[in-house]
Structure formats: structure tokens, C-alpha cells
N, C-alpha and C positions, 0 to 999 in steps of 0.2 A: 504493499500499499504506499502510496507518494503523500502520507502524512505521518505526523509525529503526534504522539499521546501524551496528554496529562491528565493524572488521577490525583484526587484530594480524598483523604480520609481525615476524620478528626472530630471534634466535638466543639460547638458553641458553649463554652464553661461557664461563665459567669457575667455577672456586671456588679460594678460598684457605684451606686447612686444614694445621694443623699435626699431625704425627703419622702423616699417611698420605700414601704416595707414589702410589697407584693409587686412582682414585675413578671412579665411574659416579653418575648421577643419574636419578630419577624425576620427571616435572613433570606436573602436570594442572591443568586449569583449574576455578575454581569460581564459580558465578553464581547468582543469585536465581531464584526460580520464574517470574518473567515474561520471563526471557531464554531463547532458542530458538537453538540452533546451527545454522548453516545451512552451514558447510562447515569443513574443516580436522581435526585430529587433536588430541581433548581430552585424550589420555594419551601421553605421549613418555617414552623411555628412551634415554638416551645410550649411547654406547659406554664401554668400560673406557679410560680415559686416565691416564698416567703423569706423574708429575712430570718436568721436563727435568732431565737430569743437569748438575750444576755445572760450569763451564769449568774446565780443567785450570789450574793454576798458571802463570804466566809464567815460562819457564827464565831462570835467573840467569847472567849472563855473569859469568865472572871479570874484574875490573877490573885494569888495567896496575898494576905494583909502584910505588907512590908514592916521590917522592924522599925521602932521609933526613931533611931538613928538616920536610916535609909531615908524615912519619910520626912524628917526634918531637912536633910540634904537636898532632897528634890524639892522642898518648899522654897528653900532659899535660892536655890538654882533658877526656879521659876521666876523669883522676883528681879532678878537681875537680866534674864534673859526673855525676850518678847518670844511668845509662843508662835511657832510657823503653822500656817493651816494645813491640816491634814487631808490629803486627796486618797481616796480608796480607788485602787486601779480596776476594781470591778464595775465601777460607775463612769468609766471612761466614755466620752463621747465619741470615740472612733467607731464608724460605722464598718459593719461585715457584710460580705459581698453576698449577693444573692445567687445561687448556684442552680443551673439549670442542667447541666452535662447532656445537652441534646447532639444527638448524632449527625455527623455532616458527611455527605458521600457524593462526589459528583467527578463525572469522567469528559474530556473532551479529545477531539482530534483536529488538528489544523496544519496548515502549511506556512502559516506566517505568525511571528510573535506579536505582530501589531494587535492591540486590543487585548493583552493578557489579562485574563479573568480577575475579577475583584469580587469581594465579599461585600455585601450592602446589608446592615443590621438596621432595623427600626424597633426601638425598645418602648415599651407601654406600660403604664402604671395605674394605679386606681385613685382619683381623688376624694375629696373629702364625702362626697356624695355615693361613691362607690362606682364612678363611670371611667370607662376607659379613657386615659389622656396620653397623649404623646410624651415620651420622657426625651428622647432624643434619636438621631441617626449617627450611624458610624460606617465608615468603609475603609477597607484594608485589601491591599492587591495581595493575591496568593504568592507566596516567595517562590522564586525564580531558580531555587535550587532544591535538589531533592534531599530528603530527610524531615525530621520531626522539628517544628517551630512553635514557639510560644509567642503570641502576637496579642499586642494590647493597642486598642483601636478607640481614641476619644470619642465620646459622645456630644453631639451639638444639637440645639433645638432652635427652630426659628422663631424670631422675637415679632411680637406684633407692630403694626405699622404706627401705633399711637398709643399713648397711656390709657385712653378710653376703650380702644379695641382689646387691649390687655386685660383690663378689667371685666369687659363683657365676656370675653373668652373663658376666665376664671369663674363666672358665675354660670355659665351656659355649659361648663365643660368642654367645649369645642377649642382646644388650643391650635395655635397656627401650624399647619401641616404643608408639605410640598404635595403639589396635585400628582407628580411623578417621582416616586421615591427614588428612581435611579439617577435624580439630579445629583445627587451626592457622589455618584461615580463619574461626573462628566466634569470639564471646567466651564463649558458653555453657560451662561446664566448665573454662576454662582457668585460673580463680582457684585451683583446688585442684592443680595440677601444679607440679612443681618441676622446673626445667631449669638446663641450664649453656651459656653460650656455646661453640660449637665453630669458628667461623669465618665466612666470607662467600661469597654467591654473587653474581655479575654477570651481568645479563641486558641486551641491547640490543633495543628493541622500537621498531618503527614503527607509529603509531596512526593509523587514518583513520577519520573519523566522517561520516555522511549523514543528512541530513533532520532533525537534532536541533530545529532553528528551528522546523519544523512543530508541535513540542510545547511550543514557549514556553520552551526551553532557549537560553540564551545563554552560550557559551564566549569568555572572554578570551583574550588573547594569552600563552601561557607561554613566557618567555624562558630557563628553565632546563631544561638538556636533561641535566643529571646529578642524580638523585635517590637519597636513601637511604630505603629502607623505614624506616616509622615517624617519619620527621621530619617 
């Protein structure tokens, strides 16, 4: 066959987003006109996953009563030293990731590297009324080297055209969205959009390539298995 093959296996693993405890995602692949899908699912919908509940604070056991001399020493020390505020690590505001572990499988054949496939992800959450609202979009190009790759793609959400529209979208639960989600995988038209950062999506992909040498392409060894989209 006068084509080379690209196979992607892996999973849409998780998302780290502040302000939402329940998330699901829609993912799709975008490729150029010379790429033909041979197997797999080009559209993926994850289940609704919830952020894990924080661990309960450790129980505080009553210490035995100190001796009188030790108690006096502590009392005098407290008079001269200002007590520093105590922070319980179990009540830290650090957010945990929402995990999906949704399987990804796609295969293509092509004669040209133009339009190398990209993964487009749209993450949705629930607002105060339980309605589905857009959290953000993310896009990352499939790595061009075989092997396992851990990818982190930043999420971004469109902004309303005015503060009034932003307030109305919050009340009605209809957040600004792109009419064509694949806009995030193209450069045309993106220069007129206004977006804000909303989190990060993590993907783990295994990439397999075949017969690219027959078309004059030489792939060097990639020693980096952790990449960030746009880096």
C-alpha cells in the first residue's frame, strides 16, 4: 500500500479545574484532508466523574498533663513569643483532579504529514442549578514520535462580549461556546476571540507509526515522555 499508518492508543485521563466538582468531557480527532480513518472512534464521551472527597482530619488525642515545671516553661515562652497561626494540612485548598480514565483508540492512513491529527477536548460541568455548562476547550497534537507520551493541555473558555451578556449567561446557564468546536484546532478566526484559562486536561497516549520511511520521513528518537501542549 502506498500509505503510511498512524495508530493512537491511550486514555483521556483527568482534568484539573477549580470551581467544579463534577465533570465530563467530549473528545474528537481533527485531521487534514489527506488523512483517512481506518479504525477506532473519532468521537468520545466520558462518564460524569466527581472530585474525590477530602480526607477527614486526623483525630487529636489528648496529651497527658505536663509537669508543673514544664507547664510554667511553656507559659513563660508563650508570653515572649507570638503564637504563629496553625494550618491543618488536611484542610488545604489544593484541588484534586477529576479522573475519567476514558479509553482512546484511533488509526489513520495517509500519504502526507500535512494536517497531522490533533485531539480536541471540550470539558463540561454542572452549575448551581445542575445544568450542563462549558468549562473549557483544549487541543493537543498527537506526538510525532512513537512511544508513550503524557500530555497536558490547557483549558480555555470563551468570554462573553459584554458584562451584561456574561451575567445573563450565568443566570440562564448558557455559557459562551464556539459554534464549531474544531475552531480550536485551526488558526483561522481565533485571533478575534477572547478566552480565559480554566484548567488543565491530562492525556496518556501510545503512538505507533509504520512505513513512514518509504515516503522519505525520518523520525529521530524522542527522549521526552511528558509534554505540554503549546510548549
